[in-house]
C-alpha positions as CSV (number, residue, x, y, z in Angstrom):
1,X,-31.1,15.8,5.2
2,X,-30.0,14.8,1.3
3,X,-32.5,12.7,0.0
4,X,-31.9,8.8,-1.7
5,X,-34.2,6.6,-3.5
6,X,-33.3,3.1,-4.7
7,X,-35.2,0.9,-6.7
8,X,-34.3,-2.9,-6.9
9,X,-36.9,-5.4,-8.6
10,X,-35.8,-9.2,-8.2
11,X,-36.3,-9.6,-13.0
12,X,-33.5,-7.1,-12.5
13,X,-30.3,-7.9,-12.0
14,X,-26.1,-7.7,-12.6
15,X,-25.0,-11.1,-11.9
16,X,-24.5,-13.7,-9.6
17,X,-21.7,-13.2,-7.4
18,X,-18.8,-15.3,-8.0
19,X,-17.7,-16.0,-4.0
20,X,-13.7,-15.2,-4.8
21,X,-14.9,-11.6,-5.3
22,X,-13.8,-11.5,-1.3
23,X,-9.9,-13.4,-2.6
24,X,-7.0,-11.8,-0.8
25,X,-3.5,-11.8,-1.3
26,X,0.0,-13.1,0.3
27,X,3.1,-12.1,-1.0
28,X,6.7,-12.5,0.3
29,X,6.6,-8.7,1.5
30,X,7.8,-7.4,4.9
31,X,6.0,-9.2,7.7
32,X,2.8,-11.0,5.8
33,X,4.5,-14.3,5.9
34,X,7.0,-13.9,8.4
35,X,6.1,-13.2,11.5
36,X,2.2,-12.9,9.4
37,X,1.2,-16.3,8.8
38,X,3.8,-17.9,9.9
39,X,5.6,-17.8,13.0
40,X,7.4,-21.1,14.6
41,X,7.5,-20.7,18.3
42,X,4.6,-18.4,18.7
43,X,2.3,-19.8,21.5
44,X,-0.3,-20.5,19.0
45,X,2.1,-21.4,16.5
46,X,0.7,-25.4,15.4
47,X,3.2,-28.1,14.5
48,X,4.1,-26.1,10.9
49,X,4.5,-22.7,12.5
50,X,1.0,-21.2,11.6
51,X,-0.1,-18.6,13.7
52,X,-3.5,-20.2,15.7
53,X,-4.9,-16.5,16.3
54,X,-4.2,-15.5,12.7
55,X,-5.4,-19.0,11.2
56,X,-8.9,-17.7,13.5
57,X,-9.4,-14.1,11.9
58,X,-8.6,-15.2,8.2
59,X,-11.6,-17.9,8.5
60,X,-13.5,-14.9,10.2
61,X,-13.0,-13.1,6.9
62,X,-14.1,-16.0,4.8
63,X,-11.5,-15.7,2.0
64,X,-12.3,-18.5,-1.0
65,X,-9.1,-18.0,-2.6
66,X,-5.6,-16.5,-2.2
67,X,-2.9,-15.2,-4.1
68,X,0.8,-16.3,-3.8
69,X,4.0,-15.6,-3.8
70,X,3.5,-12.3,-5.3
71,X,3.4,-9.7,-6.1
72,X,6.7,-8.1,-7.1
73,X,8.4,-10.6,-5.3
74,X,7.1,-13.5,-8.3
75,X,8.9,-11.8,-11.1
76,X,12.4,-12.6,-9.3
77,X,11.0,-16.0,-7.6
78,X,12.7,-19.7,-8.0
79,X,9.8,-21.7,-7.1
80,X,12.1,-24.5,-6.1
81,X,14.0,-23.4,-3.2
82,X,11.2,-23.2,-1.2
83,X,10.0,-26.8,-1.3
84,X,12.2,-29.8,0.2
85,X,13.7,-30.3,3.6
86,X,14.3,-26.3,5.1
87,X,17.3,-27.2,6.4
88,X,18.4,-27.7,2.7
89,X,16.8,-24.3,1.2
90,X,18.8,-21.4,0.0
91,X,18.8,-18.0,1.4
92,X,18.2,-15.7,-1.4
93,X,18.5,-12.0,-2.0
94,X,15.2,-10.9,-2.6
95,X,15.6,-7.9,-5.6
96,X,12.2,-6.9,-5.0
97,X,12.2,-5.3,-1.7
98,X,15.6,-5.6,-0.9
99,X,15.7,-8.3,1.9
100,X,16.8,-12.1,2.1
101,X,14.2,-14.6,1.6
102,X,14.9,-17.4,3.7
103,X,12.9,-19.6,1.9
104,X,11.3,-21.8,5.1
105,X,7.5,-21.3,3.9
106,X,7.4,-22.2,-0.3
107,X,4.6,-23.7,-2.1
108,X,3.7,-26.6,-0.4
109,X,3.4,-25.1,3.0
110,X,1.0,-21.9,1.2
111,X,-1.1,-24.8,-0.1
112,X,-1.1,-26.6,3.8
113,X,-1.9,-23.3,5.7
114,X,-4.8,-22.4,2.4
115,X,-6.6,-25.7,3.1
116,X,-6.4,-25.0,7.1
117,X,-7.7,-21.0,6.4
118,X,-10.5,-22.7,4.1
119,X,-9.2,-20.9,1.1
120,X,-8.1,-21.9,-2.5
121,X,-4.8,-21.3,-3.8
122,X,-4.4,-19.1,-6.5
123,X,-0.6,-19.6,-7.9
124,X,0.9,-16.9,-9.8
125,X,4.1,-18.0,-11.7
126,X,8.0,-16.1,-12.8
127,X,7.2,-14.4,-16.1
128,X,10.2,-11.7,-14.8
129,X,13.5,-13.6,-14.9
130,X,12.3,-17.3,-15.7
131,X,9.7,-18.9,-18.3
132,X,7.2,-21.2,-20.1
133,X,10.0,-24.2,-18.5
134,X,9.5,-23.2,-15.4
135,X,6.0,-22.8,-15.3
136,X,5.2,-25.9,-16.6
137,X,7.3,-27.7,-13.8
138,X,5.7,-26.0,-11.0
139,X,1.9,-27.3,-12.3
140,X,3.4,-30.9,-13.3
141,X,4.7,-30.7,-9.3
142,X,1.9,-29.2,-7.7
143,X,-1.1,-30.4,-9.7
144,X,0.0,-34.4,-12.1
145,X,-1.1,-37.0,-10.0
146,X,2.1,-39.2,-10.1
147,X,4.9,-41.2,-12.3
148,X,6.8,-37.6,-13.9
149,X,9.6,-36.5,-11.8
150,X,8.0,-33.4,-10.5
151,X,5.0,-35.0,-9.6
152,X,7.1,-38.1,-7.5
153,X,9.3,-35.2,-6.3
154,X,6.3,-33.7,-4.3
155,X,5.7,-37.4,-3.3
156,X,8.5,-37.2,-2.2
157,X,8.5,-33.9,0.0
158,X,5.6,-35.3,1.8
159,X,2.4,-34.8,-0.4
160,X,0.7,-37.8,-1.8
161,X,-2.4,-36.2,-3.2
162,X,-2.2,-33.4,-6.0
163,X,-2.9,-29.6,-4.9
164,X,-5.3,-29.4,-7.6
165,X,-4.4,-25.8,-7.8
166,X,-6.6,-24.4,-10.2
167,X,-6.4,-20.5,-11.4
168,X,-3.0,-19.3,-11.9
169,X,-1.9,-16.1,-13.3
170,X,1.2,-15.4,-15.5
171,X,3.2,-13.3,-13.8
172,X,2.3,-10.1,-12.7
173,X,2.7,-6.4,-13.4
174,X,4.7,-7.0,-16.2
175,X,3.8,-3.6,-17.9
176,X,5.6,-1.9,-15.3
177,X,9.6,-0.7,-15.1
178,X,9.2,-1.5,-11.5
179,X,9.3,-5.0,-12.4
180,X,12.4,-7.5,-12.6
181,X,11.9,-8.8,-15.6
182,X,9.6,-6.1,-18.0
183,X,8.7,-6.3,-20.9
184,X,6.8,-4.7,-23.5
185,X,3.1,-5.4,-24.5
186,X,4.5,-7.5,-27.6
187,X,7.0,-9.6,-25.4
188,X,4.9,-10.3,-22.9
189,X,1.8,-11.2,-25.3
190,X,4.2,-13.8,-26.8
191,X,5.5,-15.4,-23.5
192,X,2.0,-15.0,-21.9
193,X,0.6,-17.4,-24.7
194,X,3.8,-20.0,-25.0
195,X,3.3,-20.4,-21.3
196,X,0.0,-20.3,-21.0
197,X,0.0,-23.8,-23.9
198,X,2.7,-24.9,-21.9
199,X,0.4,-24.8,-18.5
200,X,-2.9,-26.0,-20.4
201,X,-1.3,-28.6,-22.0
202,X,0.2,-30.2,-18.2
203,X,-3.4,-29.7,-16.8
204,X,-6.4,-28.5,-19.3
205,X,-8.5,-27.9,-16.3
206,X,-6.7,-25.0,-15.7
207,X,-8.0,-21.0,-15.6
208,X,-5.0,-18.3,-16.5
209,X,-5.3,-15.0,-15.2
210,X,-2.9,-12.5,-18.1
211,X,-1.4,-9.5,-16.9
212,X,-3.1,-6.1,-18.1
213,X,-2.9,-2.7,-16.8
214,X,-1.5,-2.2,-13.6
215,X,-3.1,1.0,-13.4
216,X,-5.8,3.1,-14.9
217,X,-2.9,5.8,-15.0
218,X,0.0,3.8,-16.5
219,X,1.5,5.6,-19.7
220,X,0.5,2.4,-21.5
221,X,-3.0,1.9,-20.0
222,X,-5.3,0.2,-23.0
223,X,-2.2,-0.3,-25.7
224,X,-0.8,-2.7,-23.4
225,X,-3.8,-4.3,-22.6
226,X,-4.8,-4.9,-26.4
227,X,-1.4,-6.2,-27.8
228,X,-1.4,-8.8,-24.8
229,X,-5.1,-10.2,-25.0
230,X,-4.4,-10.5,-29.1
231,X,-1.7,-12.4,-28.6
232,X,-3.3,-14.4,-25.8
233,X,-7.1,-14.0,-25.7
234,X,-7.4,-17.9,-27.2
235,X,-6.0,-19.2,-24.0
236,X,-6.7,-17.2,-21.1
237,X,-9.7,-16.7,-18.7
238,X,-9.4,-12.9,-16.9
239,X,-7.3,-10.3,-17.3
240,X,-6.0,-8.8,-14.4
241,X,-6.2,-5.2,-12.9
242,X,-4.5,-3.3,-10.1
243,X,-5.6,-0.3,-7.6
244,X,-4.5,0.9,-4.7
245,X,-6.8,4.0,-3.4
246,X,-5.3,7.0,-0.9
247,X,-5.6,10.5,0.1
248,X,-3.7,12.9,-1.1
249,X,-4.4,17.1,-0.5
250,X,-7.7,17.0,-2.5
251,X,-9.1,16.1,1.2
252,X,-11.6,13.8,2.6
253,X,-14.3,14.8,0.5
254,X,-12.2,13.3,-2.9
255,X,-10.7,10.8,-1.1
256,X,-14.5,9.4,-0.2
257,X,-15.4,9.3,-3.9
258,X,-12.4,7.4,-5.3
259,X,-13.9,4.1,-5.2
260,X,-16.1,5.4,-8.8
261,X,-12.5,6.1,-10.4
262,X,-12.5,2.3,-9.3
263,X,-15.9,1.5,-11.4
264,X,-14.7,3.5,-14.2
265,X,-11.2,1.5,-14.4
266,X,-13.3,-1.8,-14.4
267,X,-15.6,-1.0,-17.5
268,X,-12.8,0.8,-19.4
269,X,-11.2,-2.9,-19.2
270,X,-14.0,-4.6,-20.0
271,X,-14.5,-2.9,-23.1
272,X,-10.6,-3.6,-23.8
273,X,-11.7,-7.4,-23.5
274,X,-14.6,-7.0,-25.5
275,X,-13.1,-4.9,-28.1
276,X,-10.4,-7.7,-28.5
277,X,-13.2,-10.3,-28.9
278,X,-15.2,-8.7,-31.5
279,X,-12.0,-7.8,-33.7
280,X,-11.4,-11.9,-33.5
281,X,-15.9,-12.5,-33.9
282,X,-15.4,-14.6,-31.2
283,X,-18.1,-14.7,-28.5
284,X,-15.5,-15.9,-25.4
285,X,-15.7,-13.2,-22.6
286,X,-12.5,-12.6,-20.9
287,X,-13.3,-11.7,-17.6
288,X,-11.5,-9.3,-14.3
289,X,-9.4,-10.7,-11.8
290,X,-9.0,-6.9,-9.8
291,X,-6.3,-9.3,-7.7
292,X,-4.6,-6.6,-6.2
293,X,-6.7,-3.6,-4.3
294,X,-6.8,-1.6,-1.3
295,X,-6.5,1.7,0.1
296,X,-2.6,2.3,0.6
297,X,-1.3,6.2,1.1
298,X,2.7,5.1,0.4
299,X,3.7,7.1,3.7
300,X,4.8,4.1,5.5
301,X,9.1,2.9,5.1
302,X,8.6,0.4,2.2
303,X,12.5,-1.0,2.2
304,X,14.8,-1.2,4.7
305,X,18.6,0.4,4.5
306,X,20.7,-0.1,1.6
307,X,23.0,-3.0,2.6
308,X,21.2,-4.8,5.0
309,X,19.3,-6.9,3.5
310,X,17.7,-7.9,6.8
311,X,14.8,-11.0,6.7
312,X,11.2,-9.5,7.6
313,X,11.6,-6.0,7.6
314,X,8.4,-4.0,8.8
315,X,7.2,-2.7,5.2
316,X,4.2,-1.3,4.6
317,X,2.3,-1.7,7.5
318,X,-0.8,0.5,6.7
319,X,-2.5,1.7,10.2
320,X,-5.8,2.2,8.9
321,X,-8.4,4.6,10.3
322,X,-11.7,4.7,10.1
323,X,-12.2,6.5,7.2
324,X,-9.9,4.4,5.3
325,X,-12.5,1.8,6.5
326,X,-15.6,3.6,4.5
327,X,-13.7,4.0,1.2
328,X,-12.8,0.2,1.4
329,X,-16.7,-0.5,2.0
330,X,-16.9,1.5,-1.3
331,X,-14.2,-0.3,-3.7
332,X,-16.2,-3.4,-2.1
333,X,-19.4,-1.7,-3.6
334,X,-18.2,-1.4,-6.5
335,X,-16.3,-4.8,-7.2
336,X,-20.5,-6.4,-6.6
337,X,-21.9,-3.6,-8.7
338,X,-19.4,-5.2,-12.1
339,X,-20.3,-8.8,-10.5
340,X,-21.2,-9.4,-14.1
341,X,-17.3,-9.3,-15.5
342,X,-15.4,-9.0,-11.7
343,X,-15.0,-12.8,-11.3
344,X,-11.5,-12.7,-8.9
345,X,-10.5,-9.9,-6.3
346,X,-7.8,-10.2,-3.8
347,X,-8.2,-7.4,-1.3
348,X,-3.6,-7.0,-1.1
349,X,-3.2,-7.9,1.6
350,X,-3.7,-9.9,4.3
351,X,-1.4,-9.7,7.4
352,X,1.0,-6.7,8.3
353,X,1.4,-5.6,4.6
354,X,-1.3,-2.6,4.3
355,X,-3.5,-5.3,5.6
356,X,-7.2,-5.9,7.4
357,X,-5.2,-8.0,9.8
358,X,-1.9,-7.0,12.1
359,X,-0.2,-8.9,13.8
360,X,2.6,-8.0,17.0
361,X,5.8,-11.1,16.9
362,X,4.8,-13.3,19.7
363,X,1.9,-11.6,20.5
364,X,-1.9,-10.6,19.6
365,X,-3.4,-10.3,16.2
366,X,-6.2,-8.0,15.9
367,X,-8.3,-6.8,13.6
368,X,-7.3,-3.7,11.9
369,X,-10.7,-0.8,11.1
370,X,-10.8,-2.2,7.3
371,X,-11.4,-5.5,8.2
372,X,-15.4,-5.0,9.0
373,X,-16.2,-4.1,6.3
374,X,-15.0,-6.8,3.9
375,X,-15.8,-9.3,6.6
376,X,-19.5,-8.4,5.9
377,X,-19.5,-8.3,2.3
378,X,-18.0,-11.4,1.9
379,X,-20.8,-12.8,5.1
380,X,-23.8,-11.4,3.5
381,X,-22.1,-10.2,-0.2
382,X,-23.0,-13.9,-1.6
383,X,-26.1,-13.8,-4.2
384,X,-27.5,-12.1,-7.0
385,X,-26.4,-8.4,-7.4
386,X,-29.5,-6.6,-8.3
387,X,-29.5,-3.5,-10.4
388,X,-30.3,-0.2,-8.8
389,X,-32.1,2.8,-10.1
390,X,-30.6,5.5,-8.0
391,X,-31.4,8.7,-7.3
392,X,-29.8,10.9,-5.3
393,X,-27.8,14.4,-5.2
394,X,-24.0,14.8,-5.8
395,X,-21.1,16.5,-4.7
396,X,-18.1,17.5,-6.8
397,X,-15.0,17.3,-4.5
398,X,-11.3,19.1,-6.1
399,X,-10.3,15.9,-8.1
400,X,-13.1,14.1,-8.7
401,X,-16.4,15.2,-10.2
402,X,-20.3,14.5,-9.5
403,X,-19.7,11.8,-7.0
404,X,-23.1,11.0,-5.6
405,X,-23.8,11.1,-1.3
406,X,-24.6,7.7,-1.5
407,X,-23.1,4.4,-2.7
408,X,-25.3,1.0,-1.9
409,X,-25.2,-2.3,-3.6
410,X,-28.0,-4.9,-3.0
411,X,-27.7,-8.6,-2.5
412,X,-30.4,-10.9,-2.7
413,X,-29.8,-14.5,-1.7
414,X,-32.9,-16.2,-2.7
415,X,-32.0,-19.7,-0.8
416,X,-31.4,-18.2,1.7
417,X,-34.5,-16.2,1.9
418,X,-32.5,-12.6,2.5
419,X,-31.5,-8.9,0.7
420,X,-28.8,-7.1,2.5
421,X,-28.4,-3.5,1.0
422,X,-24.2,-2.5,1.6
423,X,-24.5,1.7,1.8
424,X,-22.0,4.2,2.2
425,X,-23.4,7.6,3.2
426,X,-20.7,10.3,2.2
427,X,-22.1,13.5,3.7
428,X,-19.2,14.2,6.3
429,X,-22.4,16.1,8.5
430,X,-25.2,14.8,7.5
431,X,-27.8,12.0,7.6
432,X,-29.1,10.6,4.2
433,X,-33.0,9.7,3.9
434,X,-32.6,6.6,2.3
435,X,-35.8,5.2,0.8
436,X,-35.4,1.1,-0.6
437,X,-38.0,0.2,-2.9
438,X,-38.8,-3.8,-2.5
439,X,-42.4,-4.1,-3.6
440,X,-41.3,-6.9,-6.0
441,X,-40.4,-8.8,-3.0
442,X,-43.4,-9.3,-0.6
443,X,-43.6,-9.8,3.4
444,X,-40.2,-8.0,3.9
445,X,-38.8,-7.1,7.0
446,X,-35.8,-5.6,9.2
447,X,-33.5,-9.0,9.9
448,X,-30.6,-6.4,11.3
449,X,-29.2,-3.2,10.7
450,X,-25.0,-2.8,11.5
451,X,-23.7,0.5,10.8
452,X,-19.7,1.0,11.3
453,X,-18.7,5.1,11.8
454,X,-16.9,6.6,14.4
455,X,-16.9,10.4,15.8
456,X,-13.1,10.8,15.1
457,X,-12.2,9.7,10.9
458,X,-9.3,9.2,12.4
459,X,-9.5,6.5,14.7
460,X,-7.6,3.6,14.5
461,X,-7.9,-0.4,16.3
462,X,-4.9,-1.2,18.1
463,X,-3.7,-4.6,19.8
464,X,-3.6,-2.6,22.6
465,X,-7.5,-0.8,21.8
466,X,-8.4,-3.3,19.2
467,X,-12.0,-2.3,19.3
468,X,-12.3,1.0,19.0
469,X,-13.7,0.6,15.5
470,X,-16.4,-2.3,15.3
471,X,-20.0,-2.2,13.8
472,X,-22.8,-1.9,15.9
473,X,-26.8,-2.3,15.6
474,X,-28.8,0.3,14.7
475,X,-32.7,0.1,15.1
476,X,-34.7,2.8,13.0
477,X,-35.1,0.9,9.9
478,X,-39.5,0.4,9.2
479,X,-41.3,-1.3,6.5
480,X,-44.1,0.0,4.9
481,X,-45.7,-0.8,1.4
482,X,-42.3,-2.7,0.3
483,X,-40.5,0.8,0.9
484,X,-38.0,0.4,3.7
485,X,-37.2,4.0,5.2
486,X,-34.1,4.2,6.8
487,X,-31.8,8.1,7.7
488,X,-28.4,6.9,6.8
489,X,-25.6,8.0,10.3
490,X,-22.8,11.0,8.3
491,X,-19.5,9.6,7.2
492,X,-20.8,5.2,7.9
493,X,-21.0,2.5,6.4
494,X,-24.5,0.3,6.7
495,X,-25.5,-2.9,6.3
496,X,-28.9,-3.7,6.2
497,X,-30.4,-7.1,6.2
498,X,-33.9,-7.9,5.6
499,X,-36.0,-11.6,5.5
500,X,-38.6,-12.3,2.9
């Protein structure tokens, strides 16, 4: 049996977890909005057309912030099309995903839905086909209390109180040639700072997110980030990065180790932010908004047949396996262990499109396998991340080297009097004998141990069998002299909670 040791102390911390680390993403893509969160006529729909069964599952995830409306979609979106009387809203061709956008769900509906979900809105502005003027108009429409043309327009649409949207993203993946209105770093840097100025002059209390590289393998990775920050540094608060992990021919051991690459991506991106701060002789710390992340295998339909232009084409409907849930757990551990600099993160996406929640039109909604590690991290990952001293054997896979069998994060919640260990055992066949040293915390006792695993790594949840993969309580964790001893099952996601 492989052995690992983790030592934690209350005085050695990484930082406080920003609750927005457990955010999510809703884009006008596939069936995420239409037939996902919005389906008038569904048996569970309320008077606004929001599916009640989906809202209940979103509340279960406890998502503090949700990014909207894109994604690639936002780079061609006219926000004015999605407000006002629905019968007057135009249908538009969405060039990002080659579908028809009926605009029956827009900014006001999204913010109303967010409130019902217990979440805060995180809006992106279009810096692809539009620019600073349209962005400042949207801020005025959403946030100004009244007495101006656009704030009074909002009131006429039935929203007397301002929406008070605090967090805004300056476009989406503008470094990508796939993006409508793709720009060079210099072009984007200039439009980003001018947009930021107008937005903050309209509402000085905004937090703004500037686009970093959309991936660590991008040709311009690094040079893009630093040039954009050189322009926008003084007006922005966070830099956005994105990562999707997938399994390839290198197999399961490599796939399970890919979250380590995500951690390296974060650290390098932080170094770009700090390098620009040093250049400017500034004490300001730009933090990371990892506002798109998930497992995505890119093996499902993404766009409809050319020339068809349907509404709510079933795109990117990934059916997640037990194996995928383990990798999502590993990604959550990486976000937590970089919680000092990652302050916002958005699981992409929330419903139907590479999502933890799936729906059937007119039928049920259910939890995919990846729902569980996210829900548990969101529920028990609030507090202070403790720095770990880890001793653990490692392995080399085909594409990733020196992968520790154990991946873990330890969260101390002083107010609740608890410690939570999130632990991933990557070994395919062996239990991992773990010693967790908590001598700095007197009178530690095991509160519960939950395990997510299945003998078949390809096991999935479906509408007819929604509980094939779900956490189960486990026994056998012992505490003696401040040392916790536990044998983690092979290829398992573990949540071990302690009372102090």
